Structures are given as C-alpha cells and as structure tokens.
LOPA-217744 format. One record per residue (C-alpha): x, z, y; residue in one letter. Coordinates in steps of 0.1 Angstrom, whole numbers, padded with zeros to 4 digits, always signed. Each point is the difference from the previous one (the first is absolute). Last residue first. Layout:
LOPA-217744
XZYA
...
END
This chain:
LOPA-217744
+0082+0104-0270H
-0018-0015+0029H
+0011+0026+0023Y
+0038+0000-0011R
-0001-0037+0007E
-0015+0002+0031I
+0026+0028+0011A
+0028-0025-0012H
-0019-0027+0024L
+0006+0027+0030F
+0039+0004-0009Y
+0001-0039-0001R
-0015-0004+0034H
+0027+0027+0014F
+0026-0021-0020R
-0008-0034+0015L
+0025-0005+0028D
-0004-0032+0022D
-0012+0024+0030T
-0035+0001+0018L
-0019+0010-0033E
+0022+0035+0000P
-0017+0009+0032H
+0006+0036+0011F
-0023+0031+0001A
-0003+0000-0036T
-0030+0014-0023A
-0001-0001-0038L
-0032+0012-0018L
-0004+0002-0036N
+0012+0038-0007R
+0011+0008+0038Q
+0027-0020+0013Q
+0016+0003+0034V
+0024-0021+0024A
+0009+0004+0036V
+0005+0038+0002I
+0019+0009+0032K
+0033+0018+0001G
+0021-0028+0011N
-0017-0023-0025L
-0017+0015-0029M
-0010-0014-0034A
-0018+0006-0032L
-0021+0030+0009V
-0023+0009-0027C
-0032+0010+0011A
-0025+0022-0019Q
+0017+0031+0019P
-0009-0012+0034G
+0022-0024+0019A
+0003+0007+0039E
+0012-0021+0027E
-0004-0030-0018V
+0015-0032+0021Y
-0020-0024+0018P
+0018-0035+0009A
-0006-0023+0031R
+0020-0022-0022I
+0027+0013-0022F
+0018-0022-0022V
+0024+0015-0029L
+0026-0017-0017P
+0005+0018-0034F
+0034+0020-0011P
+0009-0002-0035A
-0010+0026-0028P
-0037-0013-0003S
-0036+0012+0002V
+0004+0039-0004A
+0034-0003+0016P
-0015-0012+0034I
+0035-0010+0017T
-0007-0008+0035L
+0010-0031+0023E
-0014-0007+0036T
-0021-0021+0018R
-0020+0007+0033F
-0032+0000+0020S
+0001+0018+0034D
-0009-0031+0019L
-0033+0000-0021Q
-0009+0035+0013G
+0014+0036-0008G
+0017+0015-0032Y
-0031+0019-0009A
-0024-0029+0006N
-0024+0020-0021R
+0010+0036-0014R
-0012+0004-0033V
-0012+0035-0018A
+0003-0006-0038I
-0019+0011-0033D
-0010-0036-0007M
-0035-0012-0006L
-0015+0004+0034G
-0012-0034-0001L
-0007-0005+0040H
+0001+0036+0019V
-0005+0001+0035T
+0003+0033+0020D
+0032-0010+0016E
+0031+0019+0011G
+0019-0004-0031V
-0020-0024-0023I
-0011+0020-0034R
-0009-0009-0036E
+0024-0029+0002A
-0009-0034-0015L
-0012-0017+0028L
+0032+0010+0021I
+0022-0011-0029M
-0016-0035-0001G
+0007+0000+0037A
+0040+0000-0011C
-0004-0013-0035T
-0025+0014-0022G
+0002-0004-0038W
-0028+0006-0024M
+0003+0005-0039P
-0035+0007-0011L
-0004+0036-0013G
-0035+0010+0002E
+0004+0015+0031K
+0013-0033+0016G
-0029-0018-0016L
-0027+0023+0015R
+0018+0000+0035C
+0003-0034-0001L
-0035-0006-0009P
-0016+0024+0028E
+0023-0015+0026Q
-0004-0038-0006H
-0036-0008+0012G
+0010-0025+0024F
-0007+0018+0034E
+0018+0031-0015R
+0033-0015-0009L
-0004-0024+0027L
-0002+0032+0025R
+0033+0014-0019G
+0018-0032+0005M
-0006-0001+0033A
+0012+0037+0005T
+0028-0009-0024S
+0015-0028+0021E
+0020-0021-0027G
+0020+0008-0030G
-0012-0006-0034P
-0024+0018-0024I
+0014-0014-0035I
-0022+0005-0027L
+0004+0002-0035G
-0015-0013-0038S
-0027-0012+0019L
-0032-0008-0024G
-0028+0004+0027N
+0014+0007+0035L
-0010-0037+0013D
-0037+0013-0004A
+0008+0021+0029P
+0008-0029+0023L
+0029-0012+0017R
+0027+0006-0030V
+0026-0028-0004A
+0009-0005-0035R
+0038-0001-0014V
+0013-0013-0034P
+0036+0015-0006V
+0030-0024-0002G
+0022+0024+0017L
+0006-0028+0028R
-0041+0002+0001E
+0003+0037+0006L
+0022-0006+0031A
-0020-0026+0015A
-0032+0017-0006R
+0017+0031+0019H
+0007-0024+0027E
-0034-0013+0004R
-0013+0032+0001F
+0014+0013+0032A
-0031+0011+0016G
-0035-0007+0003Q
-0027-0012-0022M
END
C-alpha cells in the first residue's frame, strides 16, 4: 500500500522466493511470512485501519506468522510509541521513538556486527529511523548502535530500525526466511 515494498520484493526474488503484495485482507490468506516495509508510519497505520488489515494482522501475529517490520514497520509492530497514544498492531513488547535520529537530512549509513544473524558486519541504512527506547522481557535485543536498540526479535516477530532492503546484502532476508522455515516445520 505504501513504503519500500518494491526493494523487499527485489531482495526476496534474488533469493528465489515467490512474493505476493498484500493490499486487501484476503491477500493475507496462505502467507508464509509478512514484511511490513519502511515508509510513513502514520499513513501506513491509517491505511491498515481503512483497508481492514489491523485485526487480521494482529491475529496472525499472535498465532505465530513470521512478521518483519523495517523502520516504519518497527513502529507499527510496537506496543508503545514514545510520546504518543497511538498503537497500530501492538504485537511487540517494545517502546519505539519515531524519527529518533532526526529528519531526512539526518539519514546515515554505517556498519555493525549482529552476531545472531551473521559474524560479519552488516551495511546499515537509517532513514528517518526510529529506535527502541525500551525492550520488555519478551523482546530479545539483536543489535545496538551507540547505546540505542536498533534490532529486536520476539518469537515470530522481527523488527529493524534500518533498511536491509536498501543494500545488496541479503543476510537479513535470509535470516527472516529461516524464521519462516522454522514456523512451517
């Protein structure tokens, strides 16, 4: 509906994975996993409600469907957004700060090792990125950058403040595919 879904599609297709866009609630039927892309979280949250996705996504997330939220997707998955009363899906035991690194001009690239995913450093792209200000006991912190939580996992749910789909590195997409394989076995 909105966001960087084309880039995620291209990464998954490079890995030989069939991909389907989700526009209507019926498109959720039979999914093996779901990526909630980066974009504008307020607009995306409004579209979730308007198109009737909120309830089925919450149900599927609670039932164990693997979901990965990147940037705005992290905000949509969070139980709390710092300084706001809004909750979109509320599936992850995290409090997220929106635009935590500033606006578009404050976007940046860096590298970071994320041991749970790979021993080699990852190229990370942050664009108007959030970070996790607080992770509850259900959420496992995968990565921190300068003392800020930028990747978390909670059972079937994965959230990253950065955009792996905007790099040529497919390791995070492979990591998510392994979560899907575990879910279906």
